[in-house]
N, C-alpha and C positions, 0 to 999 in steps of 0.2 A: 284709630285709639284702641288699644289692647282692652279685653275684658279680664277684670281682675277677679281672680278665684278666692273666695271669702269663706267657702264651705269646706271645712276640714275637721278632724277630730285627732286627739293627741293625748297621750298617756304619759306617765313618767315612772322611772324608779331612781334610786339614787345614784346610779351609772349610766343609765341609758333613758333616752326619749324615743318614742314610738309614735311617728306621724303618718295618718291616712289622709290621702288626698283623692276624692273621687274624681275621674276624668272620664267620663261614659261619652261615646260616640267619635272620639279622637283617637289618633293613632300615636303612641308614644314610644320613643326610642330613647336609649342613654345619651343620645347626642343632645337631647332638649333639656337636661338636668344639668345644673351647674351648682356644685357644693365646694365651700370654703369652711374654715375654721368658725366662723361667726355669721355666716351668709349661706342662703339657700335660694335657689332659683329654679322654677320650670317654666319653660316657655314654649307653649305650642300654639303658634298664632292660629287664632286671634286672642287666645287665652294665655293669661300670664298669673305667675304665683311668685311673689317674693317675699323674704322673712328676713330680718335682721334677728338672729337669736339671741336668747336671754344671756348665754354665757358660751365660751368657746367650746367646740367639739373636737373630736378627732375625725376629722375628715377622710383620713387614709384608711380607716377600719371601718367607717360608716357604710351602710349599704342600703340600697333602693331596688325594689322588687317591683315589677310591672305585670300585672295580669288582671283579667277581669274588670278592666275599665278602672283600674285603682292602682296608685303608686303608694306603696308601703315603705316608708323611711325607718331605718333603724339607725339611730344618731347617738354614737357613744361620747359621754360627757369627758372633758379632760380632767375635771375635778368632781369627786363625789359630792353632791348637794342637790337639794330639791328646789326647782325653779319656782318661781311666783307665777310666771306665764311663759308661753313659747317664744313670744317675740320681746324685743326691747321697747316697750310703749314710752318710757320717759325720755329718750334720745330726741334732741331737735333735728331738724331737716339737715343742718350741716354736718352733724355728727353721722346721721344716716348715710350722708352722701361720702363721707370719709371712709366709713366701714365698707361701703359698696366697693369703692374705688381700690381700697387697700385689699379687698377680697380678690378683686381682678389681678392686681400687680402680684400678689403672693401665688395667686393661680398660675400666672404666665412663668413666674420664676421656677414654680414647682415644675412645670411642663419642660421648661429648658433643662432643669436639673436631670428629670426623668430621660429626656433625649439625650443628654450628656452621658448619663449613666448607661443607657442602653448602648451607646456609642463605644463607650469603654468596653462595655461587656461584650459587645460584637467583636470589637478588635482582640480581646483575650480569647474569645471563642476561636477566632481566625487564626490566632497566633497557636493555640493549642491544637488546632486541626493540622496546621503546618507543621508544628513539631511532631505530631503523632504520625503525619505523612512521611516526614523525614526518617522517623523512628522505623517506620514500616519499610521504607526502602533501603534503609541501611540494614535492617534485619533481612530482606529479601537478597541484598547485594552479598552479605556475609554467607546467606545459605548458599548462593549461587558459587561464590569463591569456594566454598568448603567442598561443594559437590566436583567443582573443577580440580581441587587439590586432591579429593580423594580418587578421581578418576586418573589423574596424573600418576599418583602412588601405584595404583592399580595398573596402569598400563606400564610403568618403569618396571614394577616387579614382574609383569609377564615377560617384558622385553629381556630382563636380566635372566629369568629362568631360560627363555629361548635360547639366549646366547650361550648360556652354561649347557643345555641340551645339544646345542650346536658343536661346541668345543669337545664334549664328552663323545659325540658321534664321529667327529673328525678323528679324536685319538684312538678311539677303537678301530675306525677303519685302517689308520695309519699302522696299529699293532698288527692287525690281521693281515694287511698287506706285507708287513715285514716278515711275519710268519709264513705265509705264503711263499714270498721271494726265498727265504731260507730253505723250505722245505723243497722247491724247486731245484736251489743249488745243489742241496744234498743228494737228490735224485740224480743229478746230472754228473755228479762226482762218482756215485755208485756205477752209473752205466759205464762210465769211462774206465773205471776200474775193472769192471767185467769184460770190457772190450780189451783191455791191456792183457788181462789173464788169458784170454783167448789166442793172442798173438803172440804170447811168449814161446821163446826157443824151447822144444823138448829136450835136447840134448845140450848142454852148455859148452862140452868138451869138443864138439866138432868144429875144426877150425873154418870150414866154408861158410858155415851158418852163422859163425860168431860175428857180433858187430864191432867192428873196429871204432877205437876211440877218436874223438874229433880233434883234429890238431889244433894245439894252443889251449885245450880245455883240460881239466884235470878229472871230470868225470865224463860219463858216456853220454852220447846225444840220443834222446829219444824223439821218435816222430810224434808223440803225443804231447809233447811238453808245451807247444803252442796252445793247443785245446784245453790244457788244464788251467789255462788262466782264467780268472773269474771275469764273467760278462760285465761290463758297465753299462747301466741303464741310462738312457738319454734325459736330460735335464727337461723339467715342463716347460711348455710354451709361455711366454710373456703375454700378459694381457694388453688389450688395446681398445680405443674407443673409436667407433663408426659415426662419423658424421652423415646425418640425412638431411637433404634440402627437399622442401616441397615447392612445386611450381606454383607462382602467383595465380589467382583467379578472380575475375571479375564477377563471375555468378557464383551463387552458393552451392552449386551441385558439384559432385565429384567429376574430375576430368574424364573417368571412364564412362560415366554416365551421361555426359552431356554430349550435345548435337553441334560439333565445333563449327561447322560450315555456317549453320543457321544463326549462332550465338555472334561469330565474327561480322556477318551480314547486319544484324541488328546494331552491334557497335558502331559499324562503319555508317551505317545510315543516320544514327542520332548525333555522330560527330560531324557528319555533312549537315545535317539539320541546323545543329548550333552555329557552323561557319556561314550558312546561307543567310544573309541578311540583306534584304533589298535597300540599296542606297539611292535609288532614283525616284523616290517619292517625294513631291514637293512639300506635302503637309509635315514632315519630321524635319524639316530644317531649322525651324525655329525652335525645336524641342532640345531639352537638356541631354546630356549624355546617357545618363542613366534611364531616361525616357526613351531612349531609342533602342533600348536591351529588352528583347521579348521576354526574358526571365524576369526582369523587374515588372513588366506590364502584367505578367501572370500572377506575381505576387500581389501586386496591387488589386488586380481583379479578385483575386481570392480574399483579400480584407474586406472588399466591398460586398462581395457575397456574403460574407460572415455578419456583416451589418444589416444585410436585407436590402442593400440598394442594387437590386439586380440590373436596371437598365445600365447604370454607371459600369458595373462590372463586365456587361456585354460589350460596352463601347472600349472598355481596356483591353478585352480578348480580340474585338475586332481589328484594333490597330496592331496588336502583337502579330495576329494572322497575316496581316498585310506586310509586315516587316519579315515575318518567317514562317512560311506556310507548311512547313515539315515537322512541325512538334505536335504530335498527338495529343498533348496533355491540353492544349489550348482549345482544340475542338471539343476533347471531353468535358473541360470546366465550362465551356460555352453551353453546351448540351444542358447541363444542369440548370443555368440561368433561364434558357429557353423553356424546361419544363415549369419552373417557378412562374414564368411569364404566360404559360399557356401558349406558346409559339410551338405546337406538337411537331408540325412537319419540318420546322428548322432543328428542332431537337433530334428527330430521326436522322435527319442530313448530317447533322454534326457528328453524331454518335457513330454512324457508318464510315464518316471520312475518319474518324479516329481510329476504329477497326482496321480500316484499309493502311492506315500508318503503322500501326501496332504489328508489323508482320517484318520477320518471321516470328511465331509464337514460342517464346522462350521464358524461363522462370521469372526473368527480370521484369517482364511486362504483364505477368498474370494479373496482379492487382488492378491494372488499368483495364484489360480487357474484360474482366468481370464488371467493373463499372460500366464499360461502354454497352456491353449486352443488357444489363439492367436498367440502364435510362432509356435505351431506345425500346425495350419491352414494355416499361410503363409508359411510353409515349404512345406505343400501339394500343395499349390497352385503354387508355384514356380516349382514344381515337374509336374504341370499340372493336378494334381488330384483335380479338382475343388470340386466335390462333398463331398469328404472326408474333404476339407478345410472349405466349407460352413457348414458342420455339427459342425465342431469346434468352429466356430465363432457363430453360433446360440447357442451352448453350453455356450459360454461366454456371450452372451446377457441375456441368462436365469438368470445367476448370477448378471450380472450389466446391467439391462435393459436401465438405463439413458444415457449410454455411446454413446455419438454421432459418435465418431470417428469409433467405432466397427461397428456401424450399417451402415455407410457410406461404409465401407470396404466389409461388407457383401452383400450390395447392388451391389456393383461392382462384386463381386464374381458370384451373381445370373444372373448378365447382361451377363458375360462371359460364363456362363453354357448356357443361352438362345441362344447366338451367336454360341455356338459349336454344339447345338442341330440343329440349322437353317442350318448351314454348311453341316452337315451331312444329 
């Protein structure tokens, strides 16, 4: 049963009622207070205060202040008047129940309306934010387009200016060349005139030295007539396009920088390994065609490794190795599984086998060789064979000197070796 609170004090003005409700020793929160237009309730188990007010109030603007063990209500009247009492004492039980239920219903409706209004306001704010974002994006897009247009106009002007300069330079060169050619022709004519003057007959009346006129010609023949013809310049050579073909390459390095013999040997071994599939295994007779493919089994093992099922991945790699024991990636991936399963000696064995198959060393298998050295070095270190592990990490660094992770791990191993030497 609740404990009804009967002790309270109140006073009023024509427009407001001031109610003070003492609640010492209990913790009050706004959730404990319910106020409607003619109903006020404070529920703090086991205490309960309930009042059917004398007249309706403005519950929206009315306030309640909590502090120092007191709830102080400021209730604003809807109509300016003086109340005879705080509560409606003349009402019977049925009317009080009706007013109580009506207050709860109104409170629920008001809450629904407020929730709906908040939802509408939220949608409006969201719509406004979306419109503002679209405007900002449109302004940014326009700014970028304006910048592009300015750059395009700038480049167009620079290109037009460059073309004009090129034309002016070509025109000037052509005029200069024509002037030089004309000057050379004039100099050549002057030289030929001087030569003719020097070879002219001193006495034209001497019959022995007089030139005879050419038969069939009206004028006299001169030995310099051919030389006086203007020399014709040859026409400029026509332009052409030279096609360049590059030799196709499997490896990323240039042909002049590659070791052709080693690369061809590596490609031959890879092709041979792909073709070599053991067909005499009895356990593969019931398998599907894709399950007899080592590459399919390798991909299956990779998926199982990614999910943490290392034993299943080892089984897939084992069958793939039995089908084709010339693929280095099978041993390399199986070594990673053995590391996870703490089968360290098997991890060292598989990494060594992978390194044996990854020969000759070419750019195509650099990444796989680095992995093989790192996994074997990790297994050595977990067996506390730090010198052998450091040797493999240094071999991996020679292949990939920019790998910071391998460099940090190698430095840790060096620190362990120094610590072991100091302890001994």
